[in-house]
Residue, then its C-alpha position, 0 to 999 in steps of 0.5 A: m623504099p628506105v635504104r637501111t644501114t647498120g653501124c657498129d653502135s647504131t642503126t640509121t635509115a635514109a630515104d631512097p633518093y631514087p625510088s624508080p626501078e631505073m636506079p643509077i648503076l653508080l648508086l647500086r655499086r656503092l650499095a653493094l660495097a657498103p656491107l664490106f665497108l661497114l664490116v671493115a669499119c666495125s671490126p675490133k682493133p688490136v688491143d695493147e693497153t697498160h692500166h695503173g690502178t688501185l684495189a681499195n675498199g669501195d671497189s666492186q666485190h667478187p661474188r665468190d669471196h667478196s675480195w675487191y676487183d676492178e673491171y676492164t673491157f675490150e673487144a676481140k675477134g675469135g681466133w685472136r691471141i689474148e694476153i693479160e698480166l697483172s702485177s702488184e707489190d702490195f697484194d697477191p694478184f688474181l686474174e679472171l677473164r670473162r665473156d660479156g653476157v656469160d653467167d658470172a658464175e662462169w669465167l673463161q680463164q683465171n690465174d693466181d701465180i705465174s710461177r712459184e717465184d713470181r706471184g703475178s698473174r698471167i692469162t694467155v688464151t685464144a678468143p673463142a668468138d667475136d665478143t666483148y671480154r671482161v678482165w677482173a683485176n682482183s686480189l687472191n684474198f679478201g681485204e687485200s688492197g694496193a696499187y697494181t699494173l695491168r697489161i692487156t694485149a689482143g690481136p691476130p696470132s703471129s704467123s708462127e702461131q697459126a696452123p700450117 
């Protein structure tokens, strides 16, 4: 009987080296621990990324208003705190956070201005599920272009943020 193991991105099958019912205890122990090892090895790692980019003619266009955007993806576990910040001196930044596989007409959260004084964009949200998340670094208005800085962090909430 083959032994089937599933990795993060692929599945492999190996022939059972001990086809008899008297399989060595050591191998049974290894097989019993394999799912735990795969779970730990495949868990997403906390994210702390800074990207410097440019919105320009030729970038992807938003389906709603045809403004240009750049997309960034990351993985997060449900319950993790996600913080995203977009700043630019060249255009009015606009952020959208989406979940992989969710209809493009929907977004998890969006933000235009941090405050009246700060036109940068910031999103802070708790990840609703283990998933791949997509960030759209966007301008508020069609035709705006220029350089920007995007910061994405995602990880377990701090002990002060967790419920008692």
